[in-house]
C-alpha positions as CSV (number, residue, x, y, z in Angstrom):
1,M,96.0,107.0,132.0
2,N,92.5,107.0,130.7
3,R,90.8,104.5,128.4
4,V,91.2,106.5,125.2
5,T,94.9,107.0,125.8
6,L,95.4,103.3,126.7
7,L,93.4,102.2,123.6
8,A,95.3,104.5,121.3
9,A,98.7,103.4,122.7
10,M,97.8,99.7,122.5
11,S,96.5,100.1,118.9
12,A,99.7,101.8,117.9
13,F,101.9,99.1,119.5
14,A,99.8,96.4,117.9
15,L,100.2,98.1,114.5
16,A,104.0,98.4,114.9
17,A,104.3,94.8,116.0
18,Y,102.2,93.6,113.1
19,I,104.3,95.6,110.6
20,I,107.5,94.3,112.1
21,E,106.2,90.7,111.9
22,M,105.2,91.2,108.2
23,V,108.7,92.5,107.4
24,R,110.3,89.6,109.3
25,R,108.2,87.1,107.3
26,R,109.1,88.9,104.1
27,K,105.5,89.7,103.3
28,L,106.1,93.4,103.4
29,R,109.2,95.1,102.0
30,E,111.2,97.4,104.3
31,E,110.7,100.4,102.1
32,Y,106.9,100.2,102.5
33,S,107.1,99.6,106.2
34,I,108.9,102.8,107.1
35,L,105.9,105.1,106.9
36,W,103.8,102.6,108.9
37,L,106.4,102.3,111.6
38,F,106.9,106.0,111.8
39,G,103.2,106.7,112.0
40,S,102.8,104.1,114.8
41,I,105.7,105.6,116.7
42,V,104.1,109.1,116.4
43,M,100.8,107.7,117.6
44,V,102.5,106.0,120.6
45,V,104.3,109.1,121.6
46,L,101.2,111.3,121.3
47,S,99.2,108.8,123.2
48,V,101.6,108.4,126.1
49,R,102.5,112.1,126.3
50,R,99.1,113.6,127.0
51,D,100.6,117.1,127.5
52,W,102.2,117.0,124.0
53,L,98.9,115.9,122.5
54,E,97.0,118.6,124.2
55,A,99.5,121.3,123.2
56,A,99.5,120.1,119.6
57,S,95.7,119.9,119.4
58,H,95.3,123.4,120.9
59,T,97.9,124.7,118.5
60,V,95.9,123.3,115.6
61,G,92.7,124.5,117.1
62,I,91.1,121.2,118.0
63,F,89.2,121.2,121.3
64,Y,89.2,117.4,122.0
65,P,92.8,116.1,122.0
66,P,92.0,112.5,121.0
67,S,90.5,113.9,117.8
68,F,94.0,115.1,117.0
69,L,95.2,111.5,117.1
70,F,92.6,110.6,114.5
71,L,93.8,113.5,112.4
72,V,97.4,112.4,112.6
73,A,96.4,108.8,111.8
74,I,94.4,110.0,108.7
75,F,97.4,112.1,107.7
76,F,99.7,109.1,107.7
77,V,97.2,106.9,105.9
78,L,97.0,109.6,103.2
79,L,100.8,109.7,103.0
80,I,100.9,105.9,102.6
81,L,98.2,106.0,99.9
82,I,100.1,108.7,98.0
83,H,103.3,106.5,98.3
84,F,101.4,103.5,96.9
85,S,99.9,105.6,94.1
86,I,103.4,106.7,93.1
87,T,104.6,103.1,93.2
88,V,101.7,101.8,91.1
89,S,102.2,104.6,88.6
90,R,105.9,103.7,88.2
91,L,105.0,100.0,87.8
92,Y,102.4,100.9,85.2
93,V,105.0,102.8,83.1
94,M,107.5,100.0,83.5
95,N,105.0,97.4,82.5
96,K,103.9,99.4,79.4
97,K,107.5,99.8,78.3
98,M,108.3,96.1,78.7
99,A,105.1,95.1,76.8
100,Q,106.1,97.5,73.9
101,E,109.7,96.1,73.9
102,L,108.4,92.6,73.9
103,A,106.1,93.4,71.0
104,L,109.0,94.9,69.0
105,L,111.1,91.8,69.7
106,K,108.4,89.5,68.6
107,E,107.9,91.5,65.4
108,R,111.6,91.4,64.8
109,L,111.8,87.7,65.3
110,S,108.8,86.9,63.2
111,G,110.3,89.0,60.3
112,E,113.6,87.1,60.4
113,R,112.1,83.6,59.9
114,P,112.4,82.1,56.5
115,R,109.1,81.4,54.8
């Protein structure tokens, strides 16, 4: 096992352990941790199984197999960013709807008060 493989595997294990600890301490919800854990498992498998990494990198057309690991990591980070963008967009719509409903309720209550 060379240094790049060892570094990639240890980094992926450290990421998985950190995500599990964040979920255990309830600082990260389970639904957000799935992509992180799946990405770290893929990184560990590709780091440990050098023949799979070389086959995948040659299939894609990448000459240097560790570069394929970076490509996979970037792909997972993009997936996580898209997931967070969808979540933020959904929260924005919910927040806007609640603010409008609150404004309507305030208007209704202020109109019912005797003057």
